[in-house]
C-alpha positions in Angstrom: 77.0 116.4 71.9 76.1 113.1 70.3 76.1 109.7 72.0 79.5 108.7 70.7 81.1 111.9 71.9 79.6 111.4 75.3 80.9 107.9 75.4 84.4 108.9 74.3 84.6 111.7 76.8 83.2 109.4 79.6 85.8 106.8 78.7 88.6 109.4 78.8 87.5 110.7 82.2 87.2 107.1 83.5 90.8 106.5 82.4 91.9 109.7 84.1 90.3 108.6 87.3 91.8 105.1 87.0 95.3 106.3 86.5 95.1 108.9 89.3 93.6 106.3 91.7 96.4 103.9 90.9 99.0 106.6 91.5 97.5 107.4 94.9 97.2 103.7 96.0 99.8 102.6 98.5 101.9 99.6 97.6 100.3 97.7 100.5 97.0 97.7 98.6 96.4 95.5 95.7 92.7 96.4 95.4 90.8 99.7 95.5 87.2 100.6 95.0 86.1 104.1 94.2 82.5 105.3 93.9 80.6 108.2 92.5 77.2 108.3 94.1 74.2 110.5 93.1 72.9 112.8 95.8 69.3 114.1 96.2 70.4 117.7 95.3 71.6 116.6 91.8 75.3 116.4 92.7 77.4 113.5 93.7 79.5 112.2 96.6 82.8 110.6 95.7 85.1 108.4 97.8 86.9 105.2 98.4 85.2 102.2 99.8 87.2 101.1 102.8 87.9 97.5 101.8 91.5 97.6 103.2 92.7 99.3 106.4 95.2 101.5 104.3 92.3 103.0 102.3 91.8 105.4 105.2 95.3 106.7 104.5 94.6 107.6 100.9 93.9 111.3 100.3 92.0 111.9 97.1 93.7 114.5 94.9 92.4 117.6 93.2 92.6 115.6 89.9 90.2 113.0 91.2 87.7 115.7 92.3 88.1 117.6 89.0 87.6 114.5 86.8 84.6 113.4 88.9 83.0 116.8 88.5 83.3 116.5 84.7 82.2 112.9 84.8 78.9 113.6 86.5 77.0 115.4 83.8 78.3 113.0 81.1 77.3 109.8 83.0 73.8 111.2 83.5 73.5 111.6 79.7 75.0 108.2 79.0 73.1 106.1 81.5 69.4 106.6 82.0 68.5 106.8 85.7 72.1 106.7 86.8 72.6 106.5 90.5 76.1 105.2 91.1 79.3 104.3 89.4 81.7 101.8 91.1 85.3 101.6 89.7 87.1 98.5 91.0 90.8 98.1 90.5 92.7 95.0 91.3 96.4 94.5 90.8 97.5 91.2 89.4 100.4 89.7 87.6 99.5 91.4 84.4 99.0 94.9 86.0 95.9 96.6 87.2 92.5 95.1 86.1 89.7 97.6 85.9 85.9 97.0 86.3 83.3 99.8 86.0 79.8 99.2 87.1 76.8 101.6 86.7 73.8 101.3 89.0 70.5 102.7 87.8 67.3 103.7 89.6 
């Protein structure tokens, strides 16, 4: 798979995660942060950062876990030394704003 294919697939998986996270977010929350964090065994931990009390009430769906499992090998190809991805979503007057940050070793 070439670089452009990896980038396209990664973008598609990120969009899937974003849409699924928005659908899971209670109306009481206007901001949500989701991270995929590299583990020492070559896998990843995924979860919401508890930036709002209602974040504890959000149960991640199978779709989030499936997309994350496909995301992991691609992001490792796309970002040298990848350690973490933070997807931040904030609802504003014009809809949800998305920010994706990669952290590298």
